PDBQT receptor file of N, H, CA, C and O in Angstrom, charges set to zero:
ATOM      1  N   SER A   1      -1.506   6.571  -6.022  1.00  0.00    +0.000 N 
ATOM      2  CA  SER A   1      -0.780   6.778  -4.763  1.00  0.00    +0.000 C 
ATOM      3  C   SER A   1      -1.631   6.422  -3.562  1.00  0.00    +0.000 C 
ATOM      4  O   SER A   1      -1.094   6.188  -2.479  1.00  0.00    +0.000 OA
ATOM      5  N   GLN A   2      -2.938   6.374  -3.723  1.00  0.00    +0.000 N 
ATOM      6  H   GLN A   2      -3.374   6.564  -4.603  1.00  0.00    +0.000 HD
ATOM      7  CA  GLN A   2      -3.848   6.029  -2.606  1.00  0.00    +0.000 C 
ATOM      8  C   GLN A   2      -5.000   5.177  -3.127  1.00  0.00    +0.000 C 
ATOM      9  O   GLN A   2      -5.580   5.480  -4.170  1.00  0.00    +0.000 OA
ATOM     10  N   LEU A   3      -5.328   4.118  -2.403  1.00  0.00    +0.000 N 
ATOM     11  H   LEU A   3      -4.856   3.872  -1.556  1.00  0.00    +0.000 HD
ATOM     12  CA  LEU A   3      -6.431   3.230  -2.753  1.00  0.00    +0.000 C 
ATOM     13  C   LEU A   3      -7.265   2.988  -1.518  1.00  0.00    +0.000 C 
ATOM     14  O   LEU A   3      -6.759   2.986  -0.396  1.00  0.00    +0.000 OA
ATOM     15  N   THR A   4      -8.547   2.785  -1.737  1.00  0.00    +0.000 N 
ATOM     16  H   THR A   4      -8.959   2.786  -2.648  1.00  0.00    +0.000 HD
ATOM     17  CA  THR A   4      -9.399   2.316  -0.636  1.00  0.00    +0.000 C 
ATOM     18  C   THR A   4      -9.330   0.790  -0.621  1.00  0.00    +0.000 C 
ATOM     19  O   THR A   4      -8.909   0.168  -1.596  1.00  0.00    +0.000 OA
ATOM     20  N   ALA A   5      -9.745   0.201   0.489  1.00  0.00    +0.000 N 
ATOM     21  H   ALA A   5     -10.087   0.707   1.282  1.00  0.00    +0.000 HD
ATOM     22  CA  ALA A   5      -9.773  -1.255   0.604  1.00  0.00    +0.000 C 
ATOM     23  C   ALA A   5     -10.668  -1.864  -0.468  1.00  0.00    +0.000 C 
ATOM     24  O   ALA A   5     -10.352  -2.920  -1.017  1.00  0.00    +0.000 OA
ATOM     25  N   THR A   6     -11.779  -1.207  -0.765  1.00  0.00    +0.000 N 
ATOM     26  H   THR A   6     -12.035  -0.349  -0.318  1.00  0.00    +0.000 HD
ATOM     27  CA  THR A   6     -12.711  -1.712  -1.779  1.00  0.00    +0.000 C 
ATOM     28  C   THR A   6     -12.048  -1.674  -3.144  1.00  0.00    +0.000 C 
ATOM     29  O   THR A   6     -12.151  -2.641  -3.899  1.00  0.00    +0.000 OA
ATOM     30  N   GLU A   7     -11.379  -0.600  -3.476  1.00  0.00    +0.000 N 
ATOM     31  H   GLU A   7     -11.295   0.185  -2.863  1.00  0.00    +0.000 HD
ATOM     32  CA  GLU A   7     -10.662  -0.504  -4.768  1.00  0.00    +0.000 C 
ATOM     33  C   GLU A   7      -9.596  -1.563  -4.896  1.00  0.00    +0.000 C 
ATOM     34  O   GLU A   7      -9.458  -2.190  -5.946  1.00  0.00    +0.000 OA
ATOM     35  N   LEU A   8      -8.833  -1.769  -3.823  1.00  0.00    +0.000 N 
ATOM     36  H   LEU A   8      -8.945  -1.260  -2.970  1.00  0.00    +0.000 HD
ATOM     37  CA  LEU A   8      -7.792  -2.767  -3.834  1.00  0.00    +0.000 C 
ATOM     38  C   LEU A   8      -8.356  -4.187  -3.967  1.00  0.00    +0.000 C 
ATOM     39  O   LEU A   8      -7.798  -5.013  -4.689  1.00  0.00    +0.000 OA
ATOM     40  N   ALA A   9      -9.432  -4.459  -3.286  1.00  0.00    +0.000 N 
ATOM     41  H   ALA A   9      -9.885  -3.788  -2.699  1.00  0.00    +0.000 HD
ATOM     42  CA  ALA A   9     -10.066  -5.796  -3.386  1.00  0.00    +0.000 C 
ATOM     43  C   ALA A   9     -10.479  -6.080  -4.834  1.00  0.00    +0.000 C 
ATOM     44  O   ALA A   9     -10.377  -7.221  -5.285  1.00  0.00    +0.000 OA
ATOM     45  N   GLY A  10     -10.935  -5.080  -5.557  1.00  0.00    +0.000 N 
ATOM     46  H   GLY A  10     -11.018  -4.153  -5.190  1.00  0.00    +0.000 HD
ATOM     47  CA  GLY A  10     -11.318  -5.234  -6.940  1.00  0.00    +0.000 C 
ATOM     48  C   GLY A  10     -10.124  -5.442  -7.866  1.00  0.00    +0.000 C 
ATOM     49  O   GLY A  10     -10.225  -6.131  -8.881  1.00  0.00    +0.000 OA
ATOM     50  N   MET A  11      -8.991  -4.837  -7.504  1.00  0.00    +0.000 N 
ATOM     51  H   MET A  11      -8.909  -4.277  -6.680  1.00  0.00    +0.000 HD
ATOM     52  CA  MET A  11      -7.779  -4.932  -8.319  1.00  0.00    +0.000 C 
ATOM     53  C   MET A  11      -6.981  -6.184  -8.054  1.00  0.00    +0.000 C 
ATOM     54  O   MET A  11      -6.231  -6.628  -8.924  1.00  0.00    +0.000 OA
ATOM     55  N   LEU A  12      -7.119  -6.769  -6.871  1.00  0.00    +0.000 N 
ATOM     56  H   LEU A  12      -7.728  -6.408  -6.164  1.00  0.00    +0.000 HD
ATOM     57  CA  LEU A  12      -6.292  -7.875  -6.430  1.00  0.00    +0.000 C 
ATOM     58  C   LEU A  12      -6.232  -9.053  -7.406  1.00  0.00    +0.000 C 
ATOM     59  O   LEU A  12      -5.144  -9.584  -7.628  1.00  0.00    +0.000 OA
ATOM     60  N   PRO A  13      -7.355  -9.487  -8.001  1.00  0.00    +0.000 N 
ATOM     61  CA  PRO A  13      -7.252 -10.607  -8.930  1.00  0.00    +0.000 C 
ATOM     62  C   PRO A  13      -6.401 -10.310 -10.163  1.00  0.00    +0.000 C 
ATOM     63  O   PRO A  13      -5.890 -11.237 -10.791  1.00  0.00    +0.000 OA
ATOM     64  N   GLY A  14      -6.242  -9.058 -10.516  1.00  0.00    +0.000 N 
ATOM     65  H   GLY A  14      -6.657  -8.305 -10.007  1.00  0.00    +0.000 HD
ATOM     66  CA  GLY A  14      -5.475  -8.697 -11.691  1.00  0.00    +0.000 C 
ATOM     67  C   GLY A  14      -3.998  -8.491 -11.431  1.00  0.00    +0.000 C 
ATOM     68  O   GLY A  14      -3.226  -8.302 -12.370  1.00  0.00    +0.000 OA
ATOM     69  N   LEU A  15      -3.592  -8.524 -10.171  1.00  0.00    +0.000 N 
ATOM     70  H   LEU A  15      -4.220  -8.678  -9.408  1.00  0.00    +0.000 HD
ATOM     71  CA  LEU A  15      -2.178  -8.319  -9.833  1.00  0.00    +0.000 C 
ATOM     72  C   LEU A  15      -1.392  -9.597 -10.093  1.00  0.00    +0.000 C 
ATOM     73  O   LEU A  15      -1.960 -10.687 -10.158  1.00  0.00    +0.000 OA
ATOM     74  N   SER A  16      -0.074  -9.449 -10.241  1.00  0.00    +0.000 N 
ATOM     75  H   SER A  16       0.387  -8.564 -10.188  1.00  0.00    +0.000 HD
ATOM     76  CA  SER A  16       0.758 -10.606 -10.494  1.00  0.00    +0.000 C 
ATOM     77  C   SER A  16       2.003 -10.588  -9.654  1.00  0.00    +0.000 C 
ATOM     78  O   SER A  16       2.373  -9.557  -9.091  1.00  0.00    +0.000 OA
ATOM     79  N   GLY A  17       2.647 -11.720  -9.567  1.00  0.00    +0.000 N 
ATOM     80  H   GLY A  17       2.347 -12.558 -10.024  1.00  0.00    +0.000 HD
ATOM     81  CA  GLY A  17       3.942 -11.859  -8.938  1.00  0.00    +0.000 C 
ATOM     82  C   GLY A  17       3.976 -11.426  -7.490  1.00  0.00    +0.000 C 
ATOM     83  O   GLY A  17       3.084 -11.732  -6.698  1.00  0.00    +0.000 OA
ATOM     84  N   GLY A  18       5.046 -10.697  -7.169  1.00  0.00    +0.000 N 
ATOM     85  H   GLY A  18       5.770 -10.449  -7.812  1.00  0.00    +0.000 HD
ATOM     86  CA  GLY A  18       5.315 -10.288  -5.790  1.00  0.00    +0.000 C 
ATOM     87  C   GLY A  18       4.367  -9.238  -5.242  1.00  0.00    +0.000 C 
ATOM     88  O   GLY A  18       4.339  -8.998  -4.035  1.00  0.00    +0.000 OA
ATOM     89  N   MET A  19       3.588  -8.608  -6.116  1.00  0.00    +0.000 N 
ATOM     90  H   MET A  19       3.611  -8.803  -7.097  1.00  0.00    +0.000 HD
ATOM     91  CA  MET A  19       2.655  -7.599  -5.613  1.00  0.00    +0.000 C 
ATOM     92  C   MET A  19       1.460  -8.238  -4.883  1.00  0.00    +0.000 C 
ATOM     93  O   MET A  19       0.856  -7.610  -4.014  1.00  0.00    +0.000 OA
ATOM     94  N   ILE A  20       1.130  -9.461  -5.232  1.00  0.00    +0.000 N 
ATOM     95  H   ILE A  20       1.621  -9.971  -5.939  1.00  0.00    +0.000 HD
ATOM     96  CA  ILE A  20      -0.022 -10.111  -4.608  1.00  0.00    +0.000 C 
ATOM     97  C   ILE A  20       0.124 -10.222  -3.083  1.00  0.00    +0.000 C 
ATOM     98  O   ILE A  20      -0.775  -9.771  -2.373  1.00  0.00    +0.000 OA
ATOM     99  N   PRO A  21       1.191 -10.790  -2.551  1.00  0.00    +0.000 N 
ATOM    100  CA  PRO A  21       1.275 -10.884  -1.082  1.00  0.00    +0.000 C 
ATOM    101  C   PRO A  21       1.380  -9.524  -0.411  1.00  0.00    +0.000 C 
ATOM    102  O   PRO A  21       0.844  -9.333   0.681  1.00  0.00    +0.000 OA
ATOM    103  N   LYS A  22       2.051  -8.589  -1.036  1.00  0.00    +0.000 N 
ATOM    104  H   LYS A  22       2.487  -8.744  -1.923  1.00  0.00    +0.000 HD
ATOM    105  CA  LYS A  22       2.166  -7.251  -0.439  1.00  0.00    +0.000 C 
ATOM    106  C   LYS A  22       0.809  -6.571  -0.318  1.00  0.00    +0.000 C 
ATOM    107  O   LYS A  22       0.447  -6.059   0.742  1.00  0.00    +0.000 OA
ATOM    108  N   MET A  23       0.082  -6.577  -1.396  1.00  0.00    +0.000 N 
ATOM    109  H   MET A  23       0.376  -6.993  -2.256  1.00  0.00    +0.000 HD
ATOM    110  CA  MET A  23      -1.197  -5.871  -1.391  1.00  0.00    +0.000 C 
ATOM    111  C   MET A  23      -2.248  -6.638  -0.574  1.00  0.00    +0.000 C 
ATOM    112  O   MET A  23      -3.131  -6.024   0.026  1.00  0.00    +0.000 OA
ATOM    113  N   GLN A  24      -2.158  -7.964  -0.548  1.00  0.00    +0.000 N 
ATOM    114  H   GLN A  24      -1.441  -8.463  -1.036  1.00  0.00    +0.000 HD
ATOM    115  CA  GLN A  24      -3.060  -8.752   0.294  1.00  0.00    +0.000 C 
ATOM    116  C   GLN A  24      -2.826  -8.437   1.775  1.00  0.00    +0.000 C 
ATOM    117  O   GLN A  24      -3.768  -8.343   2.562  1.00  0.00    +0.000 OA
ATOM    118  N   ALA A  25      -1.538  -8.277   2.137  1.00  0.00    +0.000 N 
ATOM    119  H   ALA A  25      -0.772  -8.353   1.497  1.00  0.00    +0.000 HD
ATOM    120  CA  ALA A  25      -1.219  -7.914   3.514  1.00  0.00    +0.000 C 
ATOM    121  C   ALA A  25      -1.764  -6.556   3.875  1.00  0.00    +0.000 C 
ATOM    122  O   ALA A  25      -2.276  -6.363   4.977  1.00  0.00    +0.000 OA
ATOM    123  N   CYS A  26      -1.662  -5.612   2.961  1.00  0.00    +0.000 N 
ATOM    124  H   CYS A  26      -1.246  -5.769   2.065  1.00  0.00    +0.000 HD
ATOM    125  CA  CYS A  26      -2.234  -4.276   3.206  1.00  0.00    +0.000 C 
ATOM    126  C   CYS A  26      -3.736  -4.351   3.369  1.00  0.00    +0.000 C 
ATOM    127  O   CYS A  26      -4.303  -3.727   4.266  1.00  0.00    +0.000 OA
ATOM    128  N   LEU A  27      -4.373  -5.107   2.511  1.00  0.00    +0.000 N 
ATOM    129  H   LEU A  27      -3.913  -5.614   1.783  1.00  0.00    +0.000 HD
ATOM    130  CA  LEU A  27      -5.830  -5.241   2.573  1.00  0.00    +0.000 C 
ATOM    131  C   LEU A  27      -6.248  -5.860   3.898  1.00  0.00    +0.000 C 
ATOM    132  O   LEU A  27      -7.178  -5.376   4.543  1.00  0.00    +0.000 OA
ATOM    133  N   THR A  28      -5.570  -6.928   4.310  1.00  0.00    +0.000 N 
ATOM    134  H   THR A  28      -4.814  -7.322   3.786  1.00  0.00    +0.000 HD
ATOM    135  CA  THR A  28      -5.873  -7.611   5.566  1.00  0.00    +0.000 C 
ATOM    136  C   THR A  28      -5.688  -6.647   6.735  1.00  0.00    +0.000 C 
ATOM    137  O   THR A  28      -6.493  -6.628   7.666  1.00  0.00    +0.000 OA
ATOM    138  N   ALA A  29      -4.632  -5.855   6.680  1.00  0.00    +0.000 N 
ATOM    139  H   ALA A  29      -3.978  -5.871   5.924  1.00  0.00    +0.000 HD
ATOM    140  CA  ALA A  29      -4.338  -4.903   7.765  1.00  0.00    +0.000 C 
ATOM    141  C   ALA A  29      -5.425  -3.865   7.915  1.00  0.00    +0.000 C 
ATOM    142  O   ALA A  29      -5.909  -3.641   9.024  1.00  0.00    +0.000 OA
ATOM    143  N   VAL A  30      -5.825  -3.222   6.827  1.00  0.00    +0.000 N 
ATOM    144  H   VAL A  30      -5.432  -3.404   5.926  1.00  0.00    +0.000 HD
ATOM    145  CA  VAL A  30      -6.827  -2.152   6.949  1.00  0.00    +0.000 C 
ATOM    146  C   VAL A  30      -8.207  -2.740   7.242  1.00  0.00    +0.000 C 
ATOM    147  O   VAL A  30      -9.013  -2.101   7.918  1.00  0.00    +0.000 OA
ATOM    148  N   GLN A  31      -8.484  -3.916   6.760  1.00  0.00    +0.000 N 
ATOM    149  H   GLN A  31      -7.829  -4.435   6.212  1.00  0.00    +0.000 HD
ATOM    150  CA  GLN A  31      -9.757  -4.561   7.111  1.00  0.00    +0.000 C 
ATOM    151  C   GLN A  31      -9.785  -4.988   8.573  1.00  0.00    +0.000 C 
ATOM    152  O   GLN A  31     -10.856  -5.159   9.156  1.00  0.00    +0.000 OA
ATOM    153  N   GLY A  32      -8.594  -5.160   9.169  1.00  0.00    +0.000 N 
ATOM    154  H   GLY A  32      -7.724  -5.021   8.696  1.00  0.00    +0.000 HD
ATOM    155  CA  GLY A  32      -8.491  -5.558  10.563  1.00  0.00    +0.000 C 
ATOM    156  C   GLY A  32      -8.409  -4.393  11.521  1.00  0.00    +0.000 C 
ATOM    157  O   GLY A  32      -8.277  -4.595  12.728  1.00  0.00    +0.000 OA
ATOM    158  N   GLY A  33      -8.485  -3.153  11.001  1.00  0.00    +0.000 N 
ATOM    159  H   GLY A  33      -8.591  -2.988  10.021  1.00  0.00    +0.000 HD
ATOM    160  CA  GLY A  33      -8.524  -1.994  11.889  1.00  0.00    +0.000 C 
ATOM    161  C   GLY A  33      -7.338  -1.072  11.827  1.00  0.00    +0.000 C 
ATOM    162  O   GLY A  33      -7.341  -0.032  12.487  1.00  0.00    +0.000 OA
ATOM    163  N   VAL A  34      -6.316  -1.412  11.055  1.00  0.00    +0.000 N 
ATOM    164  H   VAL A  34      -6.314  -2.256  10.520  1.00  0.00    +0.000 HD
ATOM    165  CA  VAL A  34      -5.167  -0.520  10.903  1.00  0.00    +0.000 C 
ATOM    166  C   VAL A  34      -5.640   0.684  10.097  1.00  0.00    +0.000 C 
ATOM    167  O   VAL A  34      -6.291   0.509   9.068  1.00  0.00    +0.000 OA
ATOM    168  N   PRO A  35      -5.325   1.920  10.545  1.00  0.00    +0.000 N 
ATOM    169  CA  PRO A  35      -5.806   3.112   9.866  1.00  0.00    +0.000 C 
ATOM    170  C   PRO A  35      -5.355   3.252   8.402  1.00  0.00    +0.000 C 
ATOM    171  O   PRO A  35      -6.110   3.722   7.550  1.00  0.00    +0.000 OA
ATOM    172  N   ARG A  36      -4.110   2.835   8.129  1.00  0.00    +0.000 N 
ATOM    173  H   ARG A  36      -3.497   2.454   8.821  1.00  0.00    +0.000 HD
ATOM    174  CA  ARG A  36      -3.616   2.879   6.742  1.00  0.00    +0.000 C 
ATOM    175  C   ARG A  36      -2.365   2.020   6.668  1.00  0.00    +0.000 C 
ATOM    176  O   ARG A  36      -1.655   1.834   7.656  1.00  0.00    +0.000 OA
ATOM    177  N   ALA A  37      -2.112   1.496   5.462  1.00  0.00    +0.000 N 
ATOM    178  H   ALA A  37      -2.690   1.647   4.660  1.00  0.00    +0.000 HD
ATOM    179  CA  ALA A  37      -0.932   0.662   5.209  1.00  0.00    +0.000 C 
ATOM    180  C   ALA A  37      -0.256   1.177   3.960  1.00  0.00    +0.000 C 
ATOM    181  O   ALA A  37      -0.920   1.672   3.049  1.00  0.00    +0.000 OA
ATOM    182  N   HIS A  38       1.044   1.068   3.910  1.00  0.00    +0.000 N 
ATOM    183  H   HIS A  38       1.583   0.667   4.650  1.00  0.00    +0.000 HD
ATOM    184  CA  HIS A  38       1.829   1.612   2.790  1.00  0.00    +0.000 C 
ATOM    185  C   HIS A  38       2.674   0.520   2.174  1.00  0.00    +0.000 C 
ATOM    186  O   HIS A  38       3.191  -0.352   2.873  1.00  0.00    +0.000 OA
ATOM    187  N   VAL A  39       2.809   0.573   0.869  1.00  0.00    +0.000 N 
ATOM    188  H   VAL A  39       2.389   1.281   0.301  1.00  0.00    +0.000 HD
ATOM    189  CA  VAL A  39       3.757  -0.304   0.147  1.00  0.00    +0.000 C 
ATOM    190  C   VAL A  39       4.804   0.624  -0.459  1.00  0.00    +0.000 C 
ATOM    191  O   VAL A  39       4.471   1.551  -1.198  1.00  0.00    +0.000 OA
ATOM    192  N   LEU A  40       6.072   0.370  -0.143  1.00  0.00    +0.000 N 
ATOM    193  H   LEU A  40       6.343  -0.383   0.457  1.00  0.00    +0.000 HD
ATOM    194  CA  LEU A  40       7.156   1.209  -0.622  1.00  0.00    +0.000 C 
ATOM    195  C   LEU A  40       8.208   0.349  -1.319  1.00  0.00    +0.000 C 
ATOM    196  O   LEU A  40       8.308  -0.854  -1.078  1.00  0.00    +0.000 OA
ATOM    197  N   ASP A  41       8.976   0.979  -2.173  1.00  0.00    +0.000 N 
ATOM    198  H   ASP A  41       8.895   1.956  -2.369  1.00  0.00    +0.000 HD
ATOM    199  CA  ASP A  41      10.124   0.323  -2.801  1.00  0.00    +0.000 C 
ATOM    200  C   ASP A  41      11.323   0.479  -1.888  1.00  0.00    +0.000 C 
ATOM    201  O   ASP A  41      11.923   1.551  -1.809  1.00  0.00    +0.000 OA
ATOM    202  N   GLY A  42      11.665  -0.594  -1.202  1.00  0.00    +0.000 N 
ATOM    203  H   GLY A  42      11.177  -1.465  -1.266  1.00  0.00    +0.000 HD
ATOM    204  CA  GLY A  42      12.759  -0.543  -0.223  1.00  0.00    +0.000 C 
ATOM    205  C   GLY A  42      14.130  -0.346  -0.841  1.00  0.00    +0.000 C 
ATOM    206  O   GLY A  42      15.107  -0.138  -0.121  1.00  0.00    +0.000 OA
ATOM    207  N   ARG A  43      14.220  -0.409  -2.161  1.00  0.00    +0.000 N 
ATOM    208  H   ARG A  43      13.426  -0.579  -2.746  1.00  0.00    +0.000 HD
ATOM    209  CA  ARG A  43      15.518  -0.192  -2.839  1.00  0.00    +0.000 C 
ATOM    210  C   ARG A  43      15.845   1.294  -2.949  1.00  0.00    +0.000 C 
ATOM    211  O   ARG A  43      16.995   1.657  -3.195  1.00  0.00    +0.000 OA
ATOM    212  N   LEU A  44      14.845   2.156  -2.770  1.00  0.00    +0.000 N 
ATOM    213  H   LEU A  44      13.911   1.861  -2.570  1.00  0.00    +0.000 HD
ATOM    214  CA  LEU A  44      15.090   3.584  -2.858  1.00  0.00    +0.000 C 
ATOM    215  C   LEU A  44      15.609   4.118  -1.543  1.00  0.00    +0.000 C 
ATOM    216  O   LEU A  44      15.052   3.825  -0.485  1.00  0.00    +0.000 OA
ATOM    217  N   PRO A  45      16.682   4.905  -1.600  1.00  0.00    +0.000 N 
ATOM    218  CA  PRO A  45      17.199   5.476  -0.352  1.00  0.00    +0.000 C 
ATOM    219  C   PRO A  45      16.158   6.343   0.343  1.00  0.00    +0.000 C 
ATOM    220  O   PRO A  45      15.501   7.174  -0.284  1.00  0.00    +0.000 OA
ATOM    221  N   HIS A  46      16.023   6.137   1.634  1.00  0.00    +0.000 N 
ATOM    222  H   HIS A  46      16.557   5.462   2.143  1.00  0.00    +0.000 HD
ATOM    223  CA  HIS A  46      15.153   6.954   2.473  1.00  0.00    +0.000 C 
ATOM    224  C   HIS A  46      13.676   6.858   2.093  1.00  0.00    +0.000 C 
ATOM    225  O   HIS A  46      12.930   7.818   2.281  1.00  0.00    +0.000 OA
ATOM    226  N   ALA A  47      13.249   5.723   1.566  1.00  0.00    +0.000 N 
ATOM    227  H   ALA A  47      13.855   4.943   1.414  1.00  0.00    +0.000 HD
ATOM    228  CA  ALA A  47      11.889   5.550   1.077  1.00  0.00    +0.000 C 
ATOM    229  C   ALA A  47      10.854   5.846   2.186  1.00  0.00    +0.000 C 
ATOM    230  O   ALA A  47       9.843   6.498   1.923  1.00  0.00    +0.000 OA
ATOM    231  N   VAL A  48      11.095   5.383   3.387  1.00  0.00    +0.000 N 
ATOM    232  H   VAL A  48      11.916   4.854   3.600  1.00  0.00    +0.000 HD
ATOM    233  CA  VAL A  48      10.160   5.613   4.486  1.00  0.00    +0.000 C 
ATOM    234  C   VAL A  48      10.030   7.105   4.792  1.00  0.00    +0.000 C 
ATOM    235  O   VAL A  48       8.926   7.619   4.971  1.00  0.00    +0.000 OA
ATOM    236  N   LEU A  49      11.148   7.778   4.847  1.00  0.00    +0.000 N 
ATOM    237  H   LEU A  49      12.045   7.360   4.701  1.00  0.00    +0.000 HD
ATOM    238  CA  LEU A  49      11.123   9.207   5.130  1.00  0.00    +0.000 C 
ATOM    239  C   LEU A  49      10.393   9.987   4.040  1.00  0.00    +0.000 C 
ATOM    240  O   LEU A  49       9.627  10.908   4.322  1.00  0.00    +0.000 OA
ATOM    241  N   LEU A  50      10.642   9.604   2.805  1.00  0.00    +0.000 N 
ATOM    242  H   LEU A  50      11.264   8.856   2.576  1.00  0.00    +0.000 HD
ATOM    243  CA  LEU A  50       9.961  10.285   1.686  1.00  0.00    +0.000 C 
ATOM    244  C   LEU A  50       8.458  10.049   1.725  1.00  0.00    +0.000 C 
ATOM    245  O   LEU A  50       7.683  10.953   1.411  1.00  0.00    +0.000 OA
ATOM    246  N   GLU A  51       8.042   8.865   2.100  1.00  0.00    +0.000 N 
ATOM    247  H   GLU A  51       8.672   8.131   2.354  1.00  0.00    +0.000 HD
ATOM    248  CA  GLU A  51       6.614   8.564   2.193  1.00  0.00    +0.000 C 
ATOM    249  C   GLU A  51       5.964   9.337   3.338  1.00  0.00    +0.000 C 
ATOM    250  O   GLU A  51       4.867   9.875   3.185  1.00  0.00    +0.000 OA
ATOM    251  N   ILE A  52       6.633   9.392   4.471  1.00  0.00    +0.000 N 
ATOM    252  H   ILE A  52       7.524   8.955   4.596  1.00  0.00    +0.000 HD
ATOM    253  CA  ILE A  52       6.033  10.028   5.636  1.00  0.00    +0.000 C 
ATOM    254  C   ILE A  52       6.087  11.557   5.582  1.00  0.00    +0.000 C 
ATOM    255  O   ILE A  52       5.113  12.223   5.935  1.00  0.00    +0.000 OA
ATOM    256  N   PHE A  53       7.200  12.107   5.150  1.00  0.00    +0.000 N 
ATOM    257  H   PHE A  53       7.991  11.566   4.863  1.00  0.00    +0.000 HD
ATOM    258  CA  PHE A  53       7.421  13.547   5.293  1.00  0.00    +0.000 C 
ATOM    259  C   PHE A  53       7.226  14.370   4.018  1.00  0.00    +0.000 C 
ATOM    260  O   PHE A  53       7.532  15.562   4.025  1.00  0.00    +0.000 OA
ATOM    261  N   THR A  54       6.735  13.789   2.937  1.00  0.00    +0.000 N 
ATOM    262  H   THR A  54       6.486  12.820   2.931  1.00  0.00    +0.000 HD
ATOM    263  CA  THR A  54       6.434  14.577   1.762  1.00  0.00    +0.000 C 
ATOM    264  C   THR A  54       4.924  14.472   1.468  1.00  0.00    +0.000 C 
ATOM    265  O   THR A  54       4.270  13.483   1.799  1.00  0.00    +0.000 OA
ATOM    266  N   ASP A  55       4.414  15.514   0.843  1.00  0.00    +0.000 N 
ATOM    267  H   ASP A  55       4.945  16.317   0.574  1.00  0.00    +0.000 HD
ATOM    268  CA  ASP A  55       2.975  15.521   0.555  1.00  0.00    +0.000 C 
ATOM    269  C   ASP A  55       2.553  14.460  -0.465  1.00  0.00    +0.000 C 
ATOM    270  O   ASP A  55       1.481  13.865  -0.351  1.00  0.00    +0.000 OA
ATOM    271  N   SER A  56       3.406  14.234  -1.456  1.00  0.00    +0.000 N 
ATOM    272  H   SER A  56       4.277  14.717  -1.549  1.00  0.00    +0.000 HD
ATOM    273  CA  SER A  56       3.020  13.274  -2.501  1.00  0.00    +0.000 C 
ATOM    274  C   SER A  56       3.405  11.851  -2.172  1.00  0.00    +0.000 C 
ATOM    275  O   SER A  56       2.773  10.919  -2.669  1.00  0.00    +0.000 OA
ATOM    276  N   GLY A  57       4.438  11.648  -1.338  1.00  0.00    +0.000 N 
ATOM    277  H   GLY A  57       4.952  12.405  -0.935  1.00  0.00    +0.000 HD
ATOM    278  CA  GLY A  57       4.891  10.322  -1.020  1.00  0.00    +0.000 C 
ATOM    279  C   GLY A  57       5.505   9.642  -2.243  1.00  0.00    +0.000 C 
ATOM    280  O   GLY A  57       5.579  10.228  -3.322  1.00  0.00    +0.000 OA
ATOM    281  N   ILE A  58       5.947   8.385  -2.054  1.00  0.00    +0.000 N 
ATOM    282  H   ILE A  58       5.886   7.909  -1.177  1.00  0.00    +0.000 HD
ATOM    283  CA  ILE A  58       6.537   7.677  -3.188  1.00  0.00    +0.000 C 
ATOM    284  C   ILE A  58       5.953   6.268  -3.322  1.00  0.00    +0.000 C 
ATOM    285  O   ILE A  58       6.309   5.542  -4.251  1.00  0.00    +0.000 OA
ATOM    286  N   GLY A  59       5.078   5.881  -2.427  1.00  0.00    +0.000 N 
ATOM    287  H   GLY A  59       4.788   6.470  -1.673  1.00  0.00    +0.000 HD
ATOM    288  CA  GLY A  59       4.550   4.538  -2.475  1.00  0.00    +0.000 C 
ATOM    289  C   GLY A  59       3.025   4.565  -2.703  1.00  0.00    +0.000 C 
ATOM    290  O   GLY A  59       2.458   5.538  -3.200  1.00  0.00    +0.000 OA
ATOM    291  N   THR A  60       2.411   3.470  -2.321  1.00  0.00    +0.000 N 
ATOM    292  H   THR A  60       2.872   2.680  -1.917  1.00  0.00    +0.000 HD
ATOM    293  CA  THR A  60       0.967   3.347  -2.408  1.00  0.00    +0.000 C 
ATOM    294  C   THR A  60       0.397   3.200  -1.000  1.00  0.00    +0.000 C 
ATOM    295  O   THR A  60       0.842   2.345  -0.233  1.00  0.00    +0.000 OA
ATOM    296  N   MET A  61      -0.586   4.030  -0.659  1.00  0.00    +0.000 N 
ATOM    297  H   MET A  61      -0.948   4.724  -1.282  1.00  0.00    +0.000 HD
ATOM    298  CA  MET A  61      -1.224   3.996   0.658  1.00  0.00    +0.000 C 
ATOM    299  C   MET A  61      -2.614   3.359   0.481  1.00  0.00    +0.000 C 
ATOM    300  O   MET A  61      -3.383   3.717  -0.412  1.00  0.00    +0.000 OA
ATOM    301  N   VAL A  62      -2.890   2.413   1.362  1.00  0.00    +0.000 N 
ATOM    302  H   VAL A  62      -2.266   2.122   2.087  1.00  0.00    +0.000 HD
ATOM    303  CA  VAL A  62      -4.209   1.755   1.358  1.00  0.00    +0.000 C 
ATOM    304  C   VAL A  62      -4.942   2.208   2.607  1.00  0.00    +0.000 C 
ATOM    305  O   VAL A  62      -4.425   2.126   3.721  1.00  0.00    +0.000 OA
ATOM    306  N   ILE A  63      -6.159   2.687   2.394  1.00  0.00    +0.000 N 
ATOM    307  H   ILE A  63      -6.580   2.754   1.489  1.00  0.00    +0.000 HD
ATOM    308  CA  ILE A  63      -6.993   3.171   3.527  1.00  0.00    +0.000 C 
ATOM    309  C   ILE A  63      -8.289   2.371   3.558  1.00  0.00    +0.000 C 
ATOM    310  O   ILE A  63      -8.713   1.835   2.534  1.00  0.00    +0.000 OA
ATOM    311  N   PRO A  64      -8.920   2.287   4.723  1.00  0.00    +0.000 N 
ATOM    312  CA  PRO A  64     -10.194   1.552   4.785  1.00  0.00    +0.000 C 
ATOM    313  C   PRO A  64     -11.250   2.221   3.979  1.00  0.00    +0.000 C 
ATOM    314  O   PRO A  64     -12.381   1.738   3.921  1.00  0.00    +0.000 OA
TER     315      PRO A  64
């Protein structure tokens, strides 16, 4: 549910398909100074609200 930029950079070569651009964008964002970036499944109703307002969230958060 949470990765550091270093952990994500190590995992990136092993990712496939549509996850590559999503996670690369998160990595670029946090390396560029964004405090955290999230990847969510937009097909789930209220995904953003669940990520923001619940303790466990439903997506993956990338932090520097």
